[in-house]
C-alpha positions as CSV (number, residue, x, y, z in Angstrom):
1,X,-146.8,-1.5,82.3
2,X,-146.8,-2.9,85.9
3,X,-147.8,-6.5,86.8
4,X,-151.3,-5.6,87.8
5,X,-151.9,-3.9,84.6
6,X,-150.4,-6.8,82.9
7,X,-152.9,-9.0,84.6
8,X,-155.8,-6.7,83.9
9,X,-154.8,-6.7,80.2
10,X,-154.4,-10.6,80.1
11,X,-157.8,-11.1,81.9
12,X,-159.6,-8.8,79.3
13,X,-158.0,-10.6,76.4
14,X,-158.5,-14.2,77.6
15,X,-161.4,-14.5,80.1
16,X,-163.4,-16.7,77.6
17,X,-160.7,-19.3,78.1
18,X,-160.0,-21.4,81.2
19,X,-158.0,-19.2,83.5
20,X,-156.7,-19.6,87.2
21,X,-154.6,-17.6,89.5
22,X,-151.4,-19.3,88.3
23,X,-152.2,-18.3,84.6
24,X,-152.7,-14.7,85.6
25,X,-149.7,-14.4,87.9
26,X,-147.6,-15.9,85.2
27,X,-148.8,-13.2,82.8
28,X,-147.9,-10.5,85.2
29,X,-144.6,-12.2,85.6
30,X,-144.8,-12.6,89.6
31,X,-145.8,-15.3,92.0
32,X,-149.5,-16.2,92.7
33,X,-149.0,-14.9,96.3
34,X,-147.6,-11.6,95.0
35,X,-150.4,-11.3,92.4
36,X,-153.1,-12.0,94.8
37,X,-152.0,-9.2,97.2
38,X,-150.8,-6.6,94.5
39,X,-154.1,-7.0,92.6
40,X,-156.1,-6.1,95.9
41,X,-153.9,-3.3,96.8
42,X,-153.9,-1.7,93.4
43,X,-157.6,-2.1,92.6
44,X,-159.4,-3.0,95.7
45,X,-160.8,-6.3,94.2
46,X,-159.6,-9.8,94.4
47,X,-158.2,-10.8,91.2
48,X,-160.3,-14.1,90.9
49,X,-163.4,-12.0,92.0
50,X,-162.7,-9.6,89.2
51,X,-162.3,-12.4,86.7
52,X,-165.6,-13.9,87.8
53,X,-167.6,-10.6,87.7
54,X,-166.1,-9.7,84.3
55,X,-167.1,-13.0,82.9
56,X,-170.6,-12.7,84.3
57,X,-171.0,-9.0,83.1
58,X,-170.1,-10.1,79.5
59,X,-172.4,-13.1,79.8
60,X,-175.3,-10.6,80.8
61,X,-174.5,-8.5,77.8
62,X,-174.7,-11.5,75.4
63,X,-178.1,-12.7,77.1
64,X,-179.4,-9.2,76.8
65,X,-178.6,-9.3,72.9
66,X,-180.6,-12.5,72.6
67,X,-178.2,-15.3,72.9
68,X,-180.1,-18.4,71.7
69,X,-178.4,-21.0,74.0
70,X,-177.7,-20.1,77.6
71,X,-175.5,-23.2,78.0
72,X,-173.0,-21.9,75.5
73,X,-172.9,-18.6,77.3
74,X,-172.4,-20.5,80.5
75,X,-169.5,-22.4,79.1
76,X,-167.8,-19.3,77.5
77,X,-168.1,-17.9,81.0
78,X,-166.1,-20.8,82.4
79,X,-169.2,-22.6,84.1
80,X,-169.5,-26.3,83.3
81,X,-173.1,-26.5,83.7
82,X,-176.4,-24.5,83.3
83,X,-177.2,-24.9,87.0
84,X,-173.8,-23.7,88.2
85,X,-173.9,-20.7,85.8
86,X,-177.5,-19.8,87.0
87,X,-176.4,-19.8,90.7
88,X,-173.2,-17.7,90.1
89,X,-175.3,-15.1,87.9
90,X,-178.2,-14.9,90.5
91,X,-175.6,-14.3,93.3
92,X,-174.0,-11.4,91.3
93,X,-177.1,-9.8,89.7
94,X,-180.1,-11.0,91.8
95,X,-181.8,-12.3,88.7
96,X,-181.6,-15.4,86.5
97,X,-180.0,-15.6,83.1
98,X,-183.4,-16.5,81.8
99,X,-184.9,-13.3,83.0
100,X,-182.3,-11.2,81.5
101,X,-182.6,-12.9,78.1
102,X,-186.4,-12.5,78.2
103,X,-186.4,-8.9,79.0
104,X,-183.4,-8.0,76.7
105,X,-182.2,-5.3,79.1
106,X,-179.2,-5.0,81.4
107,X,-180.1,-1.4,82.5
108,X,-180.8,-2.5,86.1
109,X,-177.8,-4.7,86.5
110,X,-174.6,-3.5,88.2
111,X,-172.0,-4.7,85.7
112,X,-168.4,-4.7,86.4
113,X,-166.5,-3.0,83.7
114,X,-162.7,-3.3,82.7
115,X,-160.6,-1.6,85.5
116,X,-158.8,1.5,84.2
117,X,-155.8,2.0,86.4
118,X,-153.8,5.2,86.8
119,X,-150.8,4.8,84.5
120,X,-148.8,7.3,86.4
121,X,-147.4,5.4,89.4
122,X,-146.2,7.3,92.4
123,X,-142.4,8.1,92.0
124,X,-141.3,9.4,95.4
125,X,-141.2,6.2,97.2
126,X,-138.2,6.2,99.6
127,X,-135.8,3.3,99.1
128,X,-136.4,0.8,102.0
129,X,-133.9,-0.3,104.6
130,X,-133.4,-4.2,105.2
131,X,-133.9,-5.7,108.5
132,X,-133.7,-9.2,109.8
133,X,-136.6,-9.1,112.0
134,X,-136.9,-11.0,115.3
135,X,-139.8,-13.3,116.4
136,X,-142.9,-11.4,117.5
137,X,-145.8,-12.3,119.7
138,X,-148.8,-10.1,118.7
139,X,-152.1,-9.9,120.5
140,X,-155.0,-7.7,119.6
141,X,-158.4,-7.4,117.9
142,X,-158.7,-9.6,114.6
143,X,-161.0,-9.5,111.8
144,X,-161.4,-11.4,108.5
145,X,-162.0,-9.4,105.4
146,X,-162.8,-10.2,101.8
147,X,-160.9,-7.1,100.8
148,X,-164.0,-5.0,99.6
149,X,-165.0,-3.8,103.1
150,X,-161.4,-3.6,104.7
151,X,-161.4,0.3,104.4
152,X,-164.5,0.6,106.8
153,X,-163.6,-2.3,109.2
154,X,-160.0,-1.6,110.1
155,X,-160.3,1.8,111.8
156,X,-163.1,0.3,114.0
157,X,-160.5,-2.4,115.1
158,X,-158.2,0.2,116.2
159,X,-161.0,2.0,118.1
160,X,-161.6,-1.3,120.0
161,X,-158.1,-1.8,120.7
162,X,-157.0,1.8,122.0
163,X,-158.7,1.5,125.5
164,X,-156.6,-1.6,126.3
165,X,-153.3,0.1,125.5
166,X,-151.0,0.0,128.6
167,X,-153.3,-2.4,130.2
168,X,-152.4,-5.7,128.3
169,X,-150.8,-8.4,130.4
170,X,-147.1,-8.7,129.3
171,X,-147.2,-5.9,126.9
172,X,-143.9,-4.9,125.5
173,X,-142.8,-1.3,125.4
174,X,-143.8,0.3,128.8
175,X,-146.9,2.4,129.8
176,X,-146.4,5.3,127.6
177,X,-144.1,4.4,124.6
178,X,-146.7,2.5,122.8
179,X,-145.8,0.6,119.6
180,X,-148.7,-1.0,117.8
181,X,-148.8,-3.3,114.8
182,X,-151.3,-3.7,112.1
183,X,-150.7,-7.2,110.7
184,X,-152.1,-8.7,107.4
185,X,-151.9,-12.5,107.5
186,X,-153.4,-15.6,105.9
187,X,-154.0,-14.0,102.6
188,X,-155.6,-16.4,100.1
189,X,-155.8,-16.6,96.3
190,X,-159.2,-14.7,96.5
191,X,-157.6,-11.7,98.2
192,X,-159.3,-12.7,101.6
193,X,-157.1,-11.9,104.5
194,X,-157.1,-11.5,108.4
195,X,-155.9,-8.1,109.9
196,X,-154.9,-7.9,113.5
197,X,-154.6,-4.6,115.1
198,X,-152.5,-5.1,118.1
199,X,-149.4,-4.9,120.4
200,X,-146.3,-7.0,121.2
201,X,-146.4,-9.1,124.2
202,X,-143.7,-11.4,126.1
203,X,-146.2,-14.1,126.4
204,X,-149.7,-15.2,125.5
205,X,-151.5,-15.3,128.9
206,X,-154.4,-13.6,130.7
207,X,-155.7,-11.8,127.5
208,X,-158.7,-9.5,127.4
209,X,-161.8,-11.4,126.3
210,X,-162.1,-11.6,122.4
211,X,-158.3,-10.9,121.8
212,X,-156.5,-13.0,119.1
213,X,-152.9,-14.1,119.0
214,X,-150.5,-14.2,116.2
215,X,-147.0,-15.8,116.2
216,X,-144.5,-14.0,113.6
217,X,-141.4,-16.0,113.0
218,X,-137.9,-14.5,112.2
219,X,-138.0,-13.1,108.7
220,X,-136.1,-10.8,106.3
221,X,-138.0,-7.4,105.6
222,X,-138.0,-4.4,103.4
223,X,-138.9,-1.6,105.6
224,X,-140.6,1.4,103.9
225,X,-141.3,4.7,105.7
226,X,-144.7,6.1,105.2
227,X,-144.4,9.7,106.3
228,X,-147.7,11.1,104.9
229,X,-151.3,11.0,106.6
230,X,-152.5,7.5,107.3
231,X,-155.3,8.1,104.7
232,X,-152.7,7.9,101.8
233,X,-151.3,4.6,102.9
234,X,-152.8,2.7,100.0
235,X,-150.8,4.9,97.6
236,X,-147.7,3.6,99.3
237,X,-148.8,0.1,99.4
238,X,-149.5,0.3,95.8
239,X,-146.1,1.7,94.8
240,X,-144.3,-1.1,97.1
241,X,-146.2,-4.0,95.5
242,X,-146.5,-2.8,91.7
243,X,-143.4,-0.6,91.2
244,X,-140.6,-1.3,93.8
245,X,-141.0,-5.1,94.2
246,X,-141.2,-6.0,90.5
247,X,-138.1,-4.1,89.9
248,X,-136.2,-5.3,92.8
249,X,-134.0,-8.4,93.4
250,X,-136.7,-9.7,95.8
251,X,-139.9,-11.7,95.8
252,X,-142.7,-11.2,98.5
253,X,-142.4,-14.0,101.0
254,X,-145.5,-15.9,102.1
255,X,-145.4,-14.5,105.5
256,X,-147.3,-11.6,107.5
257,X,-146.7,-8.1,106.3
258,X,-147.3,-5.6,109.1
259,X,-147.6,-1.8,109.7
260,X,-145.4,-0.5,112.7
261,X,-146.8,2.6,114.5
262,X,-144.2,4.1,116.8
263,X,-144.8,6.6,119.6
264,X,-144.5,9.3,117.1
265,X,-147.7,8.2,115.4
266,X,-150.8,10.2,116.5
267,X,-154.0,8.1,116.1
268,X,-156.2,11.0,116.8
269,X,-154.9,13.1,113.8
270,X,-153.4,10.2,111.6
271,X,-150.2,12.1,111.4
272,X,-146.6,11.2,112.5
273,X,-145.9,8.5,110.0
274,X,-145.5,4.6,110.2
275,X,-143.4,1.9,108.8
276,X,-144.4,-0.9,106.4
277,X,-142.6,-4.3,107.0
278,X,-142.7,-6.3,103.7
279,X,-141.4,-9.8,104.3
280,X,-139.1,-10.7,101.2
281,X,-136.8,-13.3,99.8
282,X,-134.3,-13.3,97.1
283,X,-135.5,-14.0,93.7
284,X,-134.9,-17.5,92.4
């Protein structure tokens, strides 16, 4: 059972109790930073968002079954007051707890059910090489994601970047041998993160309007080769976070992770392969 599956099992068995990210990460045997990223990669949902949605879904079932006391349902769902529970319930389902209890029906509610992960992880992940990365100055198109809409938004970032390639002041790599970077940074406990599609520059100056900057300090990396089509990158990410990393002698470092696309990558076809640079540190 990998750490994310352990976390799901723990959440399902304990979500009526007070839980936070530290509790869930401990159950999975990994750090809170590792858990917040691994859970999103494996399931497409932030771990705290999944916990909240599961609590509210079970609360809706209890209300539809005629629970006599809404406050007791609220407390079991982890809310300290009727008002806080009602706000969260309405945000999740678009109706109030009183309405669900009155109509005794959840047919029109979109409930979040327990996640059933594929228990057969990919087993063909090539072993990584290790690199001591140099400092990088990256500029490009940045967007903030809550993890649920990342699949739709990231390709549009790359489409916005491509016309600028070769024309960005101080761009490193010449006019033809483009090397681009997809950087995940500023990840938080909810699974939210910033994604920057960009290039390396020698200095932050005279940038196109709307471009963002990111300074990546020197860092030790485990570097994985993803040779398949770009559409399958999530399977490789999942294998890295949920299979390789827990079994390795390393923890994920709290630093930007990036995809490196060399000149061999064809952005039109999605073929050619790329590298995933995972920041790591020795386990304590």
